[in-house]
TIMARKOL-536975 format. One line per field, with one value per residue (C-alpha): residue number from 1; residue in one letter; x, z, y. Coordinates in steps of 0.5 Angstrom, whole numbers, plus 500, padded with zeros to 3 digits. Each point is the difference from the previous one (the first is absolute). Layout:
TIMARKOL-536975
n = [NUM,...]
res = [A,...]
xx = [X,...]
zz = [Z,...]
yy = [Y,...]
This chain:
TIMARKOL-536975
n = [1,2,3,4,5,6,7,8,9,10,11,12,13,14,15,16,17,18,19,20,21,22,23,24,25,26,27,28,29,30,31,32,33,34,35,36,37,38,39,40,41,42,43,44,45,46,47,48,49,50,51,52,53,54,55,56,57,58,59,60,61,62,63,64,65,66,67,68,69,70,71,72,73,74,75,76,77,78,79,80,81,82,83,84,85,86,87,88,89,90,91,92,93,94,95,96,97,98,99,100,101,102,103,104,105,106,107,108,109,110,111,112,113,114,115,116,117,118,119,120,121,122,123,124,125,126,127,128,129,130,131,132,133,134,135,136,137,138,139,140,141,142,143,144,145,146,147,148,149,150,151,152,153,154,155,156,157,158,159,160,161,162,163,164,165,166,167,168,169,170,171,172,173,174,175,176,177,178,179,180,181,182,183,184,185,186,187,188,189,190,191,192,193,194,195,196,197,198,199,200,201,202,203,204,205,206,207,208,209,210,211,212,213,214,215,216,217,218,219,220,221,222,223,224,225,226,227,228,229,230,231,232,233,234,235,236,237,238,239,240,241,242,243,244,245,246,247,248,249,250,251,252,253,254,255,256,257,258,259,260,261,262,263,264,265,266,267,268,269,270,271,272,273,274,275,276,277,278,279,280,281,282,283,284,285,286,287,288,289,290,291,292,293,294,295,296,297,298,299,300,301,302,303,304,305,306,307,308,309,310,311,312,313,314,315,316,317,318,319,320,321,322,323,324,325,326,327,328,329,330,331,332,333,334,335,336,337,338,339,340,341,342,343,344,345,346,347,348,349,350,351,352,353,354,355,356,357,358,359,360,361,362,363,364,365,366,367,368,369,370,371,372,373,374,375,376,377,378,379,380,381,382,383,384,385,386,387,388,389,390,391,392,393,394,395,396,397,398,399,400,401,402,403,404,405,406,407,408,409,410,411,412,413,414,415,416,417,418,419,420,421,422,423,424,425,426,427,428,429,430,431,432,433,434,435,436,437,438,439,440,441,442,443,444,445,446,447,448,449,450,451,452,453,454,455,456,457,458,459,460,461,462,463,464,465,466,467,468,469,470,471,472,473,474,475,476,477,478,479,480,481,482,483,484,485,486,487,488,489,490,491,492,493,494,495,496,497,498,499,500,501,502,503,504,505,506,507,508,509,510,511,512,513,514,515,516,517,518,519,520,521,522,523,524,525,526]
res = [M,S,T,Q,V,S,H,E,A,H,H,H,E,I,I,R,R,T,A,N,F,H,P,S,I,W,G,D,Q,F,I,S,H,L,P,K,D,K,V,R,E,A,I,E,L,Q,E,I,E,K,L,R,E,Q,F,K,R,E,L,L,A,A,A,S,N,S,S,Q,Q,L,D,L,I,D,A,I,Q,R,L,G,V,A,Y,H,F,E,T,E,I,E,E,A,L,H,H,I,Y,N,N,R,I,D,M,E,D,D,D,L,Y,N,T,A,L,G,F,R,L,L,R,Q,H,G,Y,N,V,S,C,D,I,F,N,K,F,K,D,D,K,G,Y,F,K,Q,S,N,D,A,R,G,I,L,G,L,Y,E,A,A,H,L,A,V,H,G,E,D,I,L,D,E,A,L,A,F,T,T,I,H,L,K,S,M,A,S,S,P,N,C,P,L,T,A,K,V,S,H,A,L,K,Q,P,I,R,R,G,V,P,R,L,E,S,R,R,Y,I,S,I,Y,Q,D,E,P,S,C,N,K,T,L,L,R,L,A,K,L,N,F,N,L,V,Q,D,L,H,K,E,E,L,A,E,I,T,S,E,I,E,E,K,V,A,K,E,G,W,S,Y,R,V,H,Y,G,K,D,A,M,K,V,Q,V,H,A,Y,F,N,E,A,K,W,F,H,E,N,H,I,P,T,M,E,E,Y,M,Q,V,A,L,V,T,S,G,Y,F,L,L,A,T,V,S,F,I,G,M,A,D,M,V,T,E,Q,A,F,D,W,V,F,N,R,P,K,I,V,R,A,S,E,T,I,A,R,L,V,D,D,V,R,S,H,K,G,E,P,A,G,D,G,T,G,E,F,G,K,S,D,S,I,W,D,T,R,T,A,P,E,V,G,D,P,A,E,E,S,A,T,S,G,E,T,G,A,I,G,D,T,Y,K,N,K,G,A,G,E,G,D,V,G,A,E,G,F,V,G,A,L,D,L,A,K,Y,G,A,E,T,D,F,E,Q,E,R,G,H,A,A,S,G,V,E,C,Y,I,R,Q,Y,G,L,S,K,Q,E,V,Y,K,E,F,H,M,Q,V,V,N,A,W,K,D,V,N,E,E,C,L,K,P,T,A,V,P,M,P,L,L,E,R,I,L,N,L,S,R,V,T,D,V,I,Y,K,E,E,D,G,Y,T,H,V,G,Q,L,M,K,N,N,V,A,S,L,F,I,D,S,V,P,I]
xx = [391,502,493,497,505,498,493,501,504,495,494,504,502,500,496,504,496,502,500,498,503,501,506,505,497,507,504,508,499,504,505,502,501,505,505,499,505,506,502,493,499,507,497,493,504,504,494,497,506,499,493,501,505,496,494,504,501,493,498,505,498,493,502,498,493,497,494,504,505,495,496,507,501,494,501,506,498,494,504,504,507,501,506,504,498,500,505,496,493,503,503,494,495,504,500,493,499,504,498,492,500,493,498,496,498,492,501,497,504,506,499,498,506,505,497,500,507,503,496,502,507,499,499,495,497,493,494,497,502,493,496,500,496,494,494,498,496,506,498,505,498,496,505,500,507,501,507,500,495,504,506,497,497,507,503,495,503,506,496,503,496,496,500,492,501,503,494,495,504,500,493,498,505,497,493,502,505,494,496,506,501,493,500,501,503,505,507,503,495,506,504,495,497,507,501,494,502,507,503,507,502,497,502,506,506,502,493,498,506,498,493,502,505,494,496,506,502,493,500,501,506,503,508,503,507,496,496,505,504,494,499,507,501,494,502,507,498,495,506,503,494,500,507,499,494,504,505,496,500,507,505,497,504,506,499,499,506,504,498,502,492,500,497,494,498,501,494,496,501,498,493,499,501,495,495,501,499,493,498,501,496,494,501,499,494,497,501,498,494,502,497,505,499,500,507,503,497,503,507,500,496,503,507,497,497,507,501,506,504,499,502,506,502,499,506,505,502,500,507,504,495,497,504,499,496,495,499,499,495,496,500,497,494,500,493,501,501,494,496,502,498,493,499,502,496,493,500,502,494,495,501,501,492,496,505,498,503,504,499,496,506,499,502,494,499,496,493,497,493,502,499,505,501,499,504,503,505,506,498,501,501,495,500,500,506,503,499,502,507,501,506,502,498,494,496,502,507,501,495,505,506,497,499,507,504,507,503,503,497,498,493,499,498,495,504,497,493,499,503,495,494,502,502,493,496,497,500,498,497,507,503,494,501,507,498,502,498,495,501,501,493,497,502,498,493,499,502,497,494,503,499,505,500,501,506,503,499,504,505,500,502,506,503,499,503,506,501,501,505,504,500,502,506,502,501,507,503,500,502,504,502,494,501,499,493,499,500,495,496,500,498,494,499,500,495,495,501,500,493,497,496,501,504,505,505,496,496,505,494,501,502,506,502,500,504,505,501,500,506,504,498,497,505,498,500,505]
zz = [887,494,497,506,500,493,501,506,496,495,505,503,493,501,494,499,498,494,499,493,498,492,497,498,494,498,499,499,497,505,501,493,499,495,502,497,495,503,495,500,507,500,495,504,507,497,497,507,503,496,501,507,500,496,504,506,498,498,507,503,496,503,507,499,499,506,496,494,504,504,493,498,506,500,493,501,505,497,494,503,500,506,502,495,504,507,502,496,503,507,500,496,505,506,498,499,507,504,496,500,493,497,506,501,493,499,494,502,495,502,507,500,495,504,506,497,497,507,504,494,502,508,501,506,497,504,497,503,493,498,505,495,495,505,501,507,501,500,493,494,495,494,494,493,500,497,501,507,502,497,503,507,499,499,506,504,499,504,507,506,507,503,493,500,495,495,501,499,493,498,501,497,494,499,499,495,496,499,497,496,497,498,496,493,501,504,497,505,500,498,506,505,498,501,507,503,498,502,504,498,508,499,493,498,497,494,498,501,496,494,500,501,495,495,503,501,493,498,506,497,506,497,501,493,503,507,495,496,506,504,494,499,507,501,494,503,507,497,496,507,503,495,501,507,500,495,505,507,500,499,506,504,506,497,496,507,503,495,503,507,502,502,507,496,498,507,501,495,502,507,497,496,507,503,494,500,508,499,494,505,505,496,497,507,501,494,501,507,499,505,500,503,504,496,504,498,493,499,502,495,494,499,499,495,496,497,501,505,496,494,503,503,493,496,504,498,493,502,500,506,503,503,506,505,504,495,500,508,499,495,505,505,496,500,500,492,499,505,496,493,502,502,493,497,504,501,492,498,505,498,492,500,503,494,495,501,499,506,500,496,499,507,504,501,500,495,502,500,500,501,506,505,503,507,502,507,500,506,504,500,506,502,494,505,503,494,498,507,499,493,498,494,496,503,504,496,500,508,503,501,501,506,503,502,494,500,495,494,502,494,501,504,498,495,495,503,501,494,495,502,500,494,498,501,498,494,498,493,498,497,507,503,495,502,508,503,507,502,498,504,496,503,507,500,497,504,507,499,495,495,493,495,498,507,500,494,503,506,496,495,506,502,493,500,507,498,494,505,504,493,499,507,500,493,503,503,504,497,504,494,493,496,494,505,503,492,500,505,497,493,503,502,494,496,504,499,492,500,504,497,495,501,504,495,505,500,493,495,496,494,505,503,493,497,506,499,493,501,505,497,492,497,499,499,493,499]
yy = [094,504,500,502,506,502,499,505,505,500,501,506,503,508,503,507,506,504,507,500,506,501,499,506,503,503,493,501,507,504,494,500,508,502,505,507,502,503,505,502,501,504,505,500,501,506,503,500,503,506,501,499,506,504,499,501,507,502,497,505,506,499,501,507,498,495,498,498,497,496,498,497,497,496,498,498,495,498,498,496,503,504,496,503,507,498,506,505,498,500,506,504,497,501,507,501,496,505,506,498,502,499,498,506,500,501,496,493,496,503,499,493,498,503,496,494,500,502,495,495,501,500,507,501,506,502,499,506,504,497,504,506,496,499,505,503,494,496,496,500,505,498,501,499,499,492,500,503,495,494,503,500,493,498,504,497,493,502,501,498,499,506,504,500,506,495,495,505,502,493,499,507,499,493,502,506,495,495,505,503,493,499,507,500,507,499,500,496,494,495,502,501,493,497,504,497,493,501,506,502,498,493,498,496,505,496,499,507,502,496,503,507,500,500,505,505,500,503,506,507,501,493,501,496,499,497,496,497,499,496,496,497,499,496,495,500,498,495,497,499,497,495,498,500,496,495,499,501,492,499,499,506,498,500,507,502,497,503,507,499,499,493,503,502,493,498,505,498,492,502,504,494,495,505,499,492,500,503,496,494,503,501,493,497,504,498,493,500,504,505,507,504,506,507,502,493,500,507,498,495,502,507,497,495,506,500,508,500,495,504,507,496,497,507,502,495,502,508,504,502,504,493,498,495,505,501,493,500,506,496,494,504,502,507,504,501,492,499,505,498,493,502,503,494,495,504,502,493,497,505,500,492,500,497,504,507,506,502,507,506,505,503,494,497,492,497,498,493,497,493,496,498,493,501,493,500,506,502,505,507,505,506,505,506,497,500,507,502,497,502,504,503,493,500,495,494,501,502,496,494,504,502,493,500,498,503,505,497,493,496,499,507,507,503,496,494,503,504,495,494,503,502,494,497,506,497,493,498,493,499,500,496,494,500,499,507,501,505,507,507,502,494,501,507,498,494,504,506,499,505,500,499,508,502,495,503,507,498,497,506,505,495,501,507,501,495,505,505,496,499,508,501,496,503,507,502,498,493,494,497,503,502,495,495,503,500,492,500,505,497,493,504,503,493,498,506,498,493,500,506,497,493,494,501,496,494,500,504,504,505,505,497,497,507,503,495,501,507,499,495,498,506,506,507,503,505]
């Protein structure tokens, strides 16, 4: 009998798949971090405080010159030291907004800079201020003002829904900036090339600060006090991050409990339960060879994308501004979460297809001539119906919401729709080898006879609309404090950076190595 049982057990042995991810390239480098010398740290903190007070006086002295003040505020933010001057910046922008200073200026650069800074801080300044830069036929006037065109390009990335003039501005400036980037006579070539690749709104702040320090120090308008402050501050924060990386795996739950935040861990655990439950559903479908309906699939697969979990746990270690109500807010999957999920999933999917670039700097997804595997795929609804029922996040996101799922339902809303077509937007040979199901791109191709390029364009528009949702949710009055919204915004930015040139999450290439090194290993030369 035992022999028979043993034989049957062997006969039904389950061969588990492996993801075949490469091992960590960092080893225990971050775990074994040695703390910075406390005496040296104290000296640097004293210098930072002196520089902060000195520059604060310079910033206040610039109040009579709004153009200079805006330039300084922009530099402060891009250099990563804005948190030292939050009150001064907010008061200055509030004054500019209430008095429409520079909003009536005929200088394109000043107008665009003022608009971008105000939008970044949640002020719903009207985009109509750019109408004065159009001709009688309604087109943007041709201009040789490279700085102004670059400023308008950056401002256009703060667009929300219904702002056609900003869509036009983005198209107009992109064409001109591409021409400038290839011109040896353009003094802003380096800035233009980087902006086309990584607009300010979509860049990870710390990465962009590190890069901007090296640019700012060579500018004629460089403020030496601010530059010194930025360099010292970057290195100090980098050391803090190194310590946190070393500690993050050690008794995190006990640390949170000491702060009286045990309820936060409860929310994190609940989010993980939702995640695991969704994994089990997918495993069941896989082993039963079940191809779910698109609605059924969306209710599960968007959860397994992991974004809801990341959004929730990002709040756990924050200070007192995070309340139980804030966790309830994120659990209800507000529009900014759904939009950010859309960005994460679609960019990931398109980028992952055959290892091609996710964008060319304008947000257009990479192109491929590879042949799709047209195996059996789940059905997708009528594209005309999807377009008709789409909301701010577009057809992909809201088609399934409108089929009866309630507000806040785990498997409902544009969160569900957007993320999963995103998840299956573009599939790699690597993913196919691991036994992934049919992708959303394949569903579209099979159902409608579309080309890959047409599907890419459709997904691209979903990302464009999702970014508008993110921008819209960051305008005042906001549902939760701005620092909480910034966590969601930053998750979208990380997606944009990771998948811009390569699938840096699955396969850590040189770009991601450089990014990690600049954030956590290489200090800024003083």
